[in-house]
VEXDREN-2710 file (C-alpha; in Angstrom, 1 decimal):
% VEXDREN-2710
k/r/px/py/pz
1/UNK/33.3/12.5/-7.5
2/UNK/30.8/9.6/-7.1
3/UNK/33.6/7.1/-6.7
4/UNK/35.3/9.3/-4.1
5/UNK/32.0/9.6/-2.1
6/UNK/31.4/5.8/-2.3
7/UNK/34.9/5.0/-1.1
8/UNK/34.6/7.6/1.7
9/UNK/31.3/5.9/2.8
10/UNK/32.8/2.5/2.8
11/UNK/35.8/3.7/4.8
12/UNK/33.4/5.3/7.3
13/UNK/31.6/2.1/7.9
14/UNK/34.8/0.1/8.0
15/UNK/36.1/2.4/10.7
16/UNK/32.8/2.4/12.6
17/UNK/32.6/-1.4/12.8
18/UNK/36.3/-2.0/13.1
19/UNK/36.9/-3.7/9.7
20/UNK/40.7/-3.3/8.9
21/UNK/40.0/-4.5/5.4
22/UNK/37.4/-2.5/3.4
23/UNK/36.9/-5.3/0.9
24/UNK/36.1/-7.6/3.8
25/UNK/33.4/-5.2/4.8
26/UNK/31.9/-5.2/1.3
27/UNK/31.9/-9.0/1.1
28/UNK/30.3/-9.4/4.5
29/UNK/27.5/-6.9/3.8
30/UNK/26.8/-8.5/0.4
31/UNK/26.5/-11.9/2.1
32/UNK/24.5/-10.8/5.2
33/UNK/22.5/-7.6/4.5
34/UNK/20.6/-8.7/1.4
35/UNK/17.6/-11.0/0.9
36/UNK/18.8/-12.6/-2.3
37/UNK/17.3/-15.8/-3.9
38/UNK/19.5/-15.8/-7.0
39/UNK/22.1/-13.6/-8.8
40/UNK/24.7/-11.4/-7.2
41/UNK/24.6/-8.1/-5.3
42/UNK/26.3/-5.3/-7.3
43/UNK/28.5/-2.6/-5.8
44/UNK/25.9/0.0/-6.7
45/UNK/23.2/-1.9/-4.7
46/UNK/25.5/-2.2/-1.7
47/UNK/26.4/1.5/-1.9
48/UNK/22.7/2.4/-2.0
49/UNK/22.1/0.4/1.2
50/UNK/25.0/2.1/3.0
51/UNK/23.7/5.5/2.0
52/UNK/20.4/4.8/3.6
53/UNK/22.0/3.1/6.7
54/UNK/24.2/6.2/7.1
55/UNK/21.3/8.6/6.7
56/UNK/19.3/7.0/9.4
57/UNK/22.1/5.8/11.6
58/UNK/21.1/2.1/11.3
59/UNK/23.3/-0.9/11.8
60/UNK/23.2/-3.4/8.9
61/UNK/25.1/-6.1/11.0
62/UNK/22.4/-6.3/13.6
63/UNK/19.6/-6.4/10.9
64/UNK/18.3/-3.0/11.8
65/UNK/18.4/-2.4/8.1
66/UNK/18.8/-4.8/5.1
67/UNK/17.6/-4.8/1.5
68/UNK/15.8/-6.7/-1.2
69/UNK/17.3/-6.3/-4.7
70/UNK/14.5/-5.1/-7.0
71/UNK/13.7/-5.9/-10.6
72/UNK/15.4/-2.7/-11.8
73/UNK/18.8/-3.5/-10.3
74/UNK/18.1/-1.1/-7.4
75/UNK/17.2/-2.0/-3.8
76/UNK/14.2/-1.8/-1.5
77/UNK/15.6/-0.7/1.9
78/UNK/14.0/-2.6/4.7
79/UNK/14.1/-1.4/8.3
80/UNK/13.3/-4.0/11.0
81/UNK/11.0/-3.1/13.9
82/UNK/14.0/-2.6/16.1
83/UNK/15.4/-0.2/13.5
84/UNK/12.1/1.8/13.4
85/UNK/12.1/1.9/17.2
86/UNK/15.7/3.2/17.1
87/UNK/15.1/6.1/14.7
88/UNK/11.8/7.1/16.3
89/UNK/13.3/7.2/19.8
90/UNK/16.5/8.9/18.7
91/UNK/14.6/11.7/17.0
92/UNK/15.3/15.0/18.9
93/UNK/11.7/16.1/18.9
94/UNK/10.3/12.7/20.1
95/UNK/8.2/13.3/23.2
96/UNK/6.4/9.9/23.7
97/UNK/3.7/7.8/22.0
98/UNK/0.7/5.7/22.8
99/UNK/-1.7/3.3/21.1
100/UNK/-5.5/3.4/21.0
101/UNK/-7.2/0.1/20.3
102/UNK/-10.5/-0.2/18.6
103/UNK/-13.4/-1.6/20.6
104/UNK/-14.6/-3.7/17.7
105/UNK/-12.7/-6.9/17.3
106/UNK/-12.3/-9.1/14.2
107/UNK/-12.6/-12.8/15.0
108/UNK/-13.5/-14.4/11.7
109/UNK/-10.2/-14.4/9.8
110/UNK/-9.1/-18.0/9.0
111/UNK/-6.0/-18.9/10.9
112/UNK/-5.6/-15.5/12.5
113/UNK/-5.9/-14.5/16.1
114/UNK/-8.6/-12.2/17.3
115/UNK/-7.5/-8.6/16.7
116/UNK/-8.9/-5.1/17.0
117/UNK/-10.4/-3.8/13.8
118/UNK/-8.0/-0.9/14.0
119/UNK/-5.2/0.5/16.1
120/UNK/-4.3/4.2/16.3
121/UNK/-0.8/5.4/17.0
122/UNK/-0.4/8.8/18.7
123/UNK/3.0/10.4/18.6
124/UNK/3.8/13.6/20.6
125/UNK/6.5/16.0/19.4
126/UNK/8.2/18.6/21.6
127/UNK/7.8/21.3/19.0
128/UNK/4.1/20.8/18.2
129/UNK/1.1/21.7/20.3
130/UNK/-1.0/18.8/18.9
131/UNK/-0.1/15.1/18.6
132/UNK/0.0/13.2/15.3
133/UNK/-2.6/10.5/15.1
134/UNK/-2.6/7.8/12.5
135/UNK/-5.1/4.8/12.5
136/UNK/-4.4/1.6/10.6
137/UNK/-7.2/-0.8/9.8
138/UNK/-6.8/-4.6/9.9
139/UNK/-8.7/-5.2/6.6
140/UNK/-6.2/-3.1/4.7
141/UNK/-3.0/-4.6/6.0
142/UNK/-3.9/-8.2/6.6
143/UNK/-2.3/-10.9/4.4
144/UNK/-3.9/-14.3/4.2
145/UNK/-1.9/-17.5/4.7
146/UNK/0.3/-18.7/1.8
147/UNK/-1.2/-21.6/-0.1
148/UNK/1.2/-23.8/-2.1
149/UNK/1.7/-27.2/-3.7
150/UNK/4.7/-29.4/-3.1
151/UNK/6.5/-31.6/-5.7
152/UNK/4.1/-34.4/-5.0
153/UNK/1.1/-32.3/-5.8
154/UNK/0.0/-32.0/-2.2
155/UNK/-1.4/-28.6/-1.1
156/UNK/-0.1/-26.9/2.0
157/UNK/-0.7/-23.8/4.0
158/UNK/2.0/-21.6/5.7
159/UNK/0.9/-19.2/8.3
160/UNK/2.8/-16.0/8.5
161/UNK/3.1/-13.2/11.1
162/UNK/-0.4/-11.9/10.1
163/UNK/-1.8/-15.2/11.5
164/UNK/0.6/-15.9/14.4
165/UNK/1.0/-12.3/15.6
166/UNK/-2.0/-10.5/14.2
167/UNK/-2.3/-7.7/16.8
168/UNK/1.5/-7.1/16.8
169/UNK/1.5/-6.7/13.0
170/UNK/-1.3/-4.2/13.1
171/UNK/0.4/-2.3/16.0
172/UNK/3.7/-2.2/14.0
173/UNK/1.9/-0.8/11.0
174/UNK/0.3/2.0/12.9
175/UNK/3.6/2.9/14.5
176/UNK/5.5/3.0/11.2
177/UNK/2.8/5.0/9.4
178/UNK/2.5/7.5/12.2
179/UNK/6.3/8.0/12.4
180/UNK/6.4/8.7/8.7
181/UNK/3.9/11.5/9.1
182/UNK/5.4/12.8/12.4
183/UNK/9.1/12.8/11.4
184/UNK/9.1/12.6/7.6
185/UNK/10.9/9.3/7.3
186/UNK/11.0/8.4/3.6
187/UNK/12.6/5.8/1.4
188/UNK/12.5/3.0/3.9
189/UNK/10.0/0.2/4.4
190/UNK/9.1/-2.6/6.7
191/UNK/9.6/-6.2/5.5
192/UNK/5.9/-6.7/4.7
193/UNK/5.8/-3.6/2.5
194/UNK/9.0/-4.6/0.8
195/UNK/7.7/-8.1/0.0
196/UNK/4.5/-6.5/-1.5
197/UNK/6.7/-4.1/-3.6
198/UNK/8.8/-7.0/-5.0
199/UNK/5.7/-9.1/-5.7
200/UNK/4.1/-6.1/-7.5
201/UNK/7.1/-6.0/-9.9
202/UNK/6.5/-9.6/-11.0
203/UNK/5.8/-10.2/-14.7
204/UNK/2.0/-10.3/-15.3
205/UNK/0.7/-13.6/-16.5
206/UNK/-0.2/-13.8/-20.2
207/UNK/-3.8/-14.3/-21.5
208/UNK/-5.6/-12.7/-18.6
209/UNK/-9.0/-13.5/-20.1
210/UNK/-8.4/-17.2/-19.8
211/UNK/-11.0/-19.0/-17.7
212/UNK/-8.2/-20.9/-15.9
213/UNK/-7.2/-17.7/-14.1
214/UNK/-9.3/-16.9/-11.1
215/UNK/-8.8/-14.1/-8.6
216/UNK/-8.2/-15.2/-5.0
217/UNK/-10.8/-15.0/-2.3
218/UNK/-8.9/-12.2/-0.7
219/UNK/-8.9/-10.2/-4.0
220/UNK/-12.7/-10.7/-4.3
221/UNK/-13.3/-9.7/-0.7
222/UNK/-11.0/-6.6/-1.1
223/UNK/-12.7/-5.6/-4.3
224/UNK/-16.1/-5.1/-2.6
225/UNK/-14.5/-3.1/0.3
226/UNK/-12.4/-0.9/-2.0
227/UNK/-15.4/-0.1/-4.3
228/UNK/-17.7/0.6/-1.3
229/UNK/-15.2/3.0/0.2
230/UNK/-14.4/4.7/-3.2
231/UNK/-18.1/5.2/-3.8
232/UNK/-18.6/6.8/-0.4
233/UNK/-15.6/9.1/-0.7
234/UNK/-15.3/9.4/-4.5
235/UNK/-11.7/8.2/-4.0
236/UNK/-11.4/6.0/-7.1
237/UNK/-7.7/6.7/-7.7
238/UNK/-6.9/5.9/-4.1
239/UNK/-8.6/2.5/-4.5
240/UNK/-6.5/1.8/-7.7
241/UNK/-3.3/2.8/-5.9
242/UNK/-4.1/0.5/-3.0
243/UNK/-4.7/-2.4/-5.3
244/UNK/-1.4/-1.7/-7.1
245/UNK/0.5/-1.6/-3.8
246/UNK/-1.0/-4.8/-2.3
247/UNK/-1.8/-7.2/-5.2
248/UNK/-0.1/-8.5/-8.3
249/UNK/-0.6/-10.8/-11.3
250/UNK/-4.2/-11.7/-12.1
251/UNK/-5.5/-10.5/-8.8
252/UNK/-4.3/-7.0/-9.7
253/UNK/-5.9/-7.2/-13.1
254/UNK/-9.1/-8.4/-11.6
255/UNK/-9.2/-5.6/-9.0
256/UNK/-8.4/-2.8/-11.4
257/UNK/-11.1/-4.1/-13.8
258/UNK/-13.7/-4.2/-11.1
259/UNK/-12.8/-0.8/-9.7
260/UNK/-12.9/0.8/-13.2
261/UNK/-16.2/-0.8/-14.0
262/UNK/-17.7/0.5/-10.8
263/UNK/-16.3/3.9/-11.4
264/UNK/-17.8/4.0/-14.9
265/UNK/-21.2/3.1/-13.5
266/UNK/-20.9/5.8/-10.9
267/UNK/-19.9/8.4/-13.4
268/UNK/-22.8/7.4/-15.7
269/UNK/-25.2/7.8/-12.8
270/UNK/-24.1/11.4/-12.4
271/UNK/-24.8/12.4/-16.0
272/UNK/-28.0/14.5/-16.5
273/UNK/-30.7/13.3/-19.0
274/UNK/-30.1/15.8/-21.8
275/UNK/-29.1/15.8/-25.4
276/UNK/-25.8/14.3/-24.6
277/UNK/-27.6/10.9/-24.5
278/UNK/-28.5/11.2/-28.2
279/UNK/-26.9/7.8/-28.9
280/UNK/-29.2/6.1/-26.5
281/UNK/-32.5/5.5/-28.2
282/UNK/-34.4/4.1/-25.3
283/UNK/-33.4/6.9/-23.0
284/UNK/-34.4/9.6/-25.6
285/UNK/-37.7/7.9/-26.3
286/UNK/-38.5/7.7/-22.6
287/UNK/-37.6/11.4/-22.2
288/UNK/-39.6/12.4/-25.2
289/UNK/-42.7/10.5/-23.9
290/UNK/-42.4/12.2/-20.5
291/UNK/-41.9/15.6/-22.2
292/UNK/-45.0/15.1/-24.4
293/UNK/-47.2/14.3/-21.4
294/UNK/-46.0/17.4/-19.5
295/UNK/-48.8/20.0/-19.4
296/UNK/-46.4/22.9/-18.7
297/UNK/-45.7/25.5/-21.4
298/UNK/-42.8/24.7/-23.8
299/UNK/-40.5/27.5/-22.4
300/UNK/-40.7/26.1/-18.9
301/UNK/-39.9/22.5/-19.8
302/UNK/-36.3/21.7/-18.8
303/UNK/-34.5/18.4/-18.4
304/UNK/-34.1/17.3/-14.8
305/UNK/-30.7/18.3/-13.2
306/UNK/-29.0/15.9/-10.9
307/UNK/-27.7/18.4/-8.4
308/UNK/-27.0/15.7/-5.8
309/UNK/-24.9/13.8/-8.4
310/UNK/-22.9/16.9/-9.4
311/UNK/-22.2/17.7/-5.7
312/UNK/-21.0/14.2/-5.2
313/UNK/-18.7/14.4/-8.2
314/UNK/-17.3/17.7/-6.9
315/UNK/-16.7/16.2/-3.5
316/UNK/-14.9/13.3/-5.0
317/UNK/-12.6/15.5/-7.0
318/UNK/-11.9/17.5/-3.9
319/UNK/-11.0/14.3/-1.9
320/UNK/-8.6/13.2/-4.7
321/UNK/-6.8/16.6/-4.9
END
């Protein structure tokens, strides 16, 4: 049955794009619709791309959709900005959209152009009384320039679209995220997301405790922001998920370690000073001294209860659920 469905899909695309030879269609797509550095594209990977292209009505020959082969012999389907615009505007319930720009601008990112701190996309559906609003923040999507070293040992910097078209990249991110919520688009990514996914599948460097391995400045900067936001909202798992989606190798190890240490400290601060701290001599001695000096009758002496801490913990659990 699977072979029949695959052949039917190939014939459908061959007829649609006027390919008299189905094998010629397969060879052309393998050569043009995949971002491949090495190896070969399998028939299964190509079929997976055609399934997604057919589902969303996208044209792989005009780069509305292409794919990155992943490390598990599957694919990461990538939809270009033109492709996202196509599926958004062709949706039968689409009733217009607009963008709302933050009044605060970021001007201190090296190599990047001045950009609003956030951009909100608003999509209106014909069948809903309220619009869908999604805001994307520059500090969460920005990627720094690529730093490398050539064969002669000279360092160089390559500016990407986050530097050359900073505002446009943020606007595209807000459009794509909002369309996912508004129309339920799943299983497709923009190129920036796909590159992060592939990078996240890289093999982790060995001996992460080595002093030769240092996290990047971007990882250090993001560590502080993620921890601060997680502390305020109790969203520790969300911080770990964001680190996993946007960083790899030693930067990911560093971020997870910093987030987990901050979480442990936050959890410890929420514990009441009672018998559960029996293993902590200094804490128990201080508590005993305080208890001895307390002039109240024995039956009224109770350990202090951190109600504020308990409420914060409950709020954090609610935010994560």
